[in-house]
C-alpha positions in Angstrom: 26.1 -41.1 69.6 29.1 -39.4 71.2 28.0 -36.6 73.5 29.7 -33.2 72.8 30.7 -30.2 74.8 32.8 -27.1 73.9 36.0 -28.8 75.0 35.2 -31.9 73.0 34.4 -29.9 69.9 37.7 -27.9 70.3 39.6 -31.2 70.7 38.0 -32.7 67.5 38.7 -29.6 65.4 42.3 -29.3 66.7 43.3 -32.9 66.4 40.9 -35.9 65.6 43.6 -38.3 66.9 43.5 -36.7 70.3 39.7 -36.7 70.3 39.8 -40.4 69.4 42.2 -41.4 72.1 40.4 -39.4 74.8 36.7 -39.7 74.0 36.4 -42.8 71.8 38.9 -45.1 73.5 38.4 -43.2 76.8 42.1 -43.2 77.6 43.1 -40.9 80.5 45.3 -37.9 79.4 48.3 -37.7 81.7 48.0 -34.8 84.2 50.3 -31.8 84.0 51.3 -28.8 86.1 49.2 -26.3 84.0 46.1 -28.5 84.3 46.6 -29.1 88.0 47.1 -25.4 88.7 44.2 -24.2 86.6 41.9 -26.8 88.1 42.9 -25.9 91.6 42.3 -22.2 91.0 38.9 -22.9 89.5 38.0 -25.1 92.5 39.1 -22.4 94.9 36.9 -19.7 93.3 34.0 -22.1 93.3 34.4 -22.9 96.9 34.5 -19.2 97.9 31.4 -18.4 95.8 29.6 -21.4 97.4 30.6 -20.3 100.9 32.8 -23.3 101.6 36.0 -21.2 101.9 36.0 -17.7 103.5 36.7 -14.8 101.1 39.8 -13.8 103.0 43.4 -14.0 101.9 44.3 -16.2 104.9 41.5 -18.7 104.2 42.3 -18.9 100.5 46.0 -19.3 101.1 45.1 -22.2 103.5 43.1 -23.8 100.8 45.9 -23.4 98.2 48.4 -24.8 100.7 46.3 -27.9 101.3 45.7 -28.3 97.5 49.4 -28.0 96.7 50.4 -30.6 99.4 48.0 -33.1 97.8 49.6 -32.7 94.4 53.4 -32.7 95.1 54.3 -34.0 91.7 52.7 -31.1 89.9 52.5 -28.1 92.2 55.0 -26.5 94.6 55.1 -23.7 97.2 55.3 -21.0 94.5 51.9 -22.0 93.3 50.4 -21.2 96.8 51.0 -17.5 96.5 50.3 -17.4 92.8 47.0 -19.3 93.2 45.9 -17.2 96.2 46.4 -14.0 94.2 44.5 -15.3 91.2 41.6 -16.3 93.3 41.5 -12.9 95.0 41.8 -11.2 91.6 38.8 -13.2 90.3 36.7 -12.1 93.3 37.2 -8.5 92.2 35.3 -9.1 89.0 32.3 -6.7 89.2 29.9 -9.5 88.4 30.8 -11.5 91.5 32.1 -8.9 94.0 28.8 -8.7 95.9 29.0 -11.6 98.4 25.4 -11.2 99.5 24.3 -12.5 96.1 26.5 -15.7 96.2 24.4 -18.8 95.9 21.4 -16.8 94.9 21.5 -14.4 91.9 25.2 -15.4 91.4 25.5 -19.1 90.7 28.9 -20.9 90.4 29.8 -23.9 88.2 26.3 -24.3 86.8 25.8 -27.4 84.7 23.6 -27.7 81.6 22.8 -30.7 79.4 20.5 -31.2 76.4 19.2 -34.0 74.2 19.3 -34.0 70.4 16.2 -31.9 70.2 18.0 -29.3 72.3 15.6 -29.9 75.2 17.1 -29.8 78.8 17.9 -33.2 80.2 19.7 -34.7 83.2 23.5 -34.6 83.3 23.8 -38.4 82.7 20.7 -39.0 80.7 20.8 -41.9 78.2 20.0 -39.5 75.3 22.5 -36.8 76.3 23.7 -34.9 73.2 25.5 -31.8 74.5 26.6 -30.6 77.9 28.5 -27.7 79.4 29.6 -26.1 82.7 29.7 -22.3 83.1 31.9 -20.9 85.9 29.6 -18.0 86.8 25.9 -17.6 85.8 24.1 -14.4 86.7 20.8 -13.0 85.3 20.2 -9.2 85.8 17.0 -7.9 84.2 16.8 -8.9 80.6 20.6 -9.6 80.4 22.3 -12.9 81.3 26.0 -12.7 82.3 28.2 -15.7 81.8 31.8 -15.7 83.1 34.6 -18.1 82.4 37.8 -17.9 84.4 41.1 -18.2 82.4 44.4 -18.9 84.2 46.5 -19.0 81.0 49.5 -16.7 80.4 48.2 -15.4 77.0 44.8 -14.3 75.6 43.4 -16.9 73.1 40.7 -17.0 70.5 37.5 -17.9 72.4 34.9 -16.9 69.8 33.4 -20.4 69.5 33.3 -20.8 73.2 31.6 -17.5 73.7 29.0 -18.3 71.0 28.3 -21.7 72.6 27.8 -20.1 76.0 25.4 -17.6 74.5 23.5 -20.5 72.8 23.2 -22.2 76.2 22.0 -19.0 77.8 19.2 -18.5 75.3 18.2 -22.1 75.5 17.6 -22.0 79.2 16.4 -18.4 79.8 13.3 -17.4 77.9 13.1 -13.9 79.3 16.5 -12.6 78.3 17.1 -10.4 75.3 20.9 -10.3 75.6 23.7 -12.6 76.8 27.0 -11.2 77.7 30.0 -13.5 77.9 33.0 -12.5 80.0 36.3 -14.4 79.7 38.3 -13.2 82.7 42.1 -13.7 82.3 42.8 -13.4 86.0 46.6 -13.8 85.6 46.7 -11.0 83.1 44.0 -8.6 84.6 42.2 -8.6 81.2 38.6 -9.3 80.4 37.3 -10.3 76.9 33.6 -9.4 76.7 31.0 -10.0 73.9 27.2 -9.4 73.8 24.9 -11.7 71.8 21.3 -11.5 70.6 18.8 -14.4 70.4 19.6 -15.2 66.8 22.8 -16.9 68.0 20.8 -19.8 69.4 19.7 -21.1 66.0 23.1 -20.3 64.4 25.1 -22.3 67.1 22.7 -25.3 67.4 23.0 -25.8 63.7 26.8 -25.5 64.0 27.0 -28.0 66.8 24.7 -30.4 64.8 27.1 -30.1 61.9 30.1 -31.0 64.1 28.2 -33.9 65.6 27.6 -35.3 62.1 31.3 -34.9 61.2 32.3 -36.8 64.4 29.8 -39.6 63.7 31.0 -40.0 60.1 34.7 -39.9 60.8 36.4 -43.3 60.4 40.1 -42.2 60.1 41.3 -40.2 63.1 44.3 -38.3 61.7 46.8 -36.5 63.9 46.9 -32.8 63.1 50.0 -30.9 64.3 49.0 -27.6 66.0 50.3 -25.1 68.6 49.2 -27.4 71.5 51.2 -30.5 70.6 53.8 -29.9 73.3 51.1 -30.0 76.0 49.3 -33.1 74.6 49.3 -36.2 76.9 49.0 -38.5 73.9 52.0 -37.4 71.9 54.0 -40.5 72.7 51.4 -42.5 70.6 50.9 -39.8 68.0 51.9 -40.9 64.4 53.0 -37.4 63.5 55.1 -37.2 66.7 56.8 -40.6 66.0 57.4 -39.7 62.4 59.1 -36.5 63.4 61.4 -38.4 65.8 62.3 -40.9 63.0 62.9 -38.1 60.5 65.3 -36.4 62.9 67.1 -39.7 63.8 67.5 -40.8 60.2 68.5 -37.3 59.1 65.7 -37.2 56.6 65.1 -33.7 58.0 68.3 -31.6 58.4 69.2 -28.0 58.4 69.7 -28.1 54.6 66.4 -29.9 53.8 64.3 -27.6 56.0 65.0 -24.8 53.5 63.2 -26.9 50.8 60.0 -27.5 52.7 56.7 -26.1 51.8 55.1 -23.6 54.2 52.7 -26.2 55.5 55.3 -28.9 55.9 57.6 -26.5 57.7 54.9 -25.5 60.1 53.9 -29.1 60.8 57.5 -30.1 61.4 58.3 -27.1 63.5 55.3 -27.8 65.7 56.1 -31.5 66.2 59.8 -30.8 66.7 59.0 -28.5 69.6 56.9 -31.3 71.1 59.7 -33.8 70.6 62.2 -31.3 72.3 59.8 -30.8 75.2 59.4 -34.6 75.7 63.2 -35.0 75.6 63.6 -32.2 78.2 61.1 -33.8 80.5 62.9 -37.2 80.2 66.2 -35.5 81.0 64.7 -33.9 84.1 63.3 -37.3 85.2 66.7 -39.0 84.7 68.6 -36.3 86.5 66.4 -36.8 89.6 67.9 -40.4 89.7 71.5 -39.4 89.0 74.0 -37.8 86.7 73.8 -38.4 82.9 77.1 -39.6 81.4 77.6 -37.9 78.0 80.3 -40.3 77.0 82.7 -37.5 75.9 84.5 -36.9 79.2 81.6 -34.8 80.6 78.5 -35.5 82.6 75.2 -33.7 82.9 74.3 -33.0 86.5 72.5 -30.7 88.9 74.2 -27.9 90.8 72.6 -25.5 93.2 72.4 -21.8 92.6 70.8 -19.1 94.8 69.2 -15.9 93.7 67.9 -12.8 95.5 64.3 -12.0 95.3 62.2 -9.1 96.5 59.5 -10.2 98.9 55.9 -9.4 98.0 55.6 -6.7 100.7 58.6 -4.8 99.3 56.7 -1.7 98.2 55.0 -1.4 101.6 58.3 -1.7 103.4 59.9 1.0 101.2 57.0 3.4 101.7 57.2 2.8 105.5 60.9 3.7 105.3 60.1 7.0 103.7 60.8 6.3 100.1 58.5 8.4 98.0 55.8 6.7 95.9 57.1 8.6 92.8 60.4 6.7 93.1 58.7 3.3 93.5 55.8 3.7 91.0 57.8 2.8 87.9 59.0 -0.4 89.5 55.8 -2.0 90.7 57.5 -5.4 90.3 60.9 -4.6 91.9 64.0 -6.5 90.8 66.5 -7.3 93.5 69.0 -5.0 91.8 66.5 -2.0 91.8 65.6 -2.7 95.5 69.3 -2.7 96.4 69.8 0.7 94.7 66.8 2.1 96.6 68.1 0.7 99.8 71.5 2.2 99.2 70.0 5.7 99.1 68.6 5.3 102.7 70.4 6.2 105.9 72.6 3.4 107.2 70.2 2.4 110.1 67.1 2.2 107.9 69.1 0.2 105.3 70.3 -2.4 107.8 66.8 -2.8 109.3 65.2 -3.2 105.9 67.6 -5.5 104.1 66.7 -8.8 105.8 63.0 -8.2 105.6 63.0 -6.8 102.0 65.3 -9.3 100.3 65.3 -13.1 100.4 67.6 -15.7 98.9 66.2 -18.8 97.2 68.1 -21.9 96.2 67.2 -23.8 93.1 68.7 -26.4 90.8 70.1 -25.9 87.3 71.4 -28.4 84.9 75.0 -28.1 83.7 77.7 -30.0 81.9 80.9 -30.5 83.9 84.1 -32.3 83.1 84.7 -35.7 84.7 87.4 -35.8 87.3 
């Protein structure tokens, strides 16, 4: 029997082929920047809640710096500041902001595992049937609060995950009458909350059982194009991905034939075509790190440096200290360099000169461009 979890169920429902590669053949999915960043932020929050990292900006920034240095192929210096701010934002959640309760009433990264009779068992038990990890677990009176940190850039549909969390809560806590799930989108400053009653336990154990039977009875693991194909580490082996590449190469699909596709075929092709384009873009980036790309038409594809002016993170404080009123700054909480320069221009000459270097910074970066051969 194949043990399940929420992420495994999600993978099976989204694309049986990916589930087969990852959980049946046990092939490792290639790492990516989003995965590396999300994992690092989760680890940082866990370490703070367990007292292994001090809950100060300096200590958290030091943790992020070390983590980024260990993953140079996936993370860069910009992730240090971004990750630090996300960890600090997570600690402002009202369910975890009392540090005196960390490790006691507030538990971090709590693991749960069950056998097929839905009885608790050890994490690596031979009869393991379902397991899960919950980022924050806190029981207050007759209510159990379960928090999951989200580092994504958009709010997603987490209804099944919330129901599974509630199921776990009622399976392990006999005395609670309500389970409240909280999905904290720390990048967005948004929390998706839902309250469940005990009836969810039977409903969701039956649902997981039905998914388990589907998995066990599946013999053909079809690839199913969906919105996450571009992020899939197995797309190079995916039949739908390869078919899309061949259709484009052989001009079976063209601008003219697209208009004749059914809604479903158009959606599938569009999804896979995006994944193909992303794979091609990554390959171009890789080749450009080794040298220029000769386009064979008198032009080459190469890197050139550009610089841009950014406003430093303490810009608002600097402007306030310089006497700029909060009313002027308020509409521009995220100052562009152009807006900052306009505000600076309104200041006396001396203040303007003193502030310019500390307020604005120039950053170099590479862009790809086509240039004519000489």
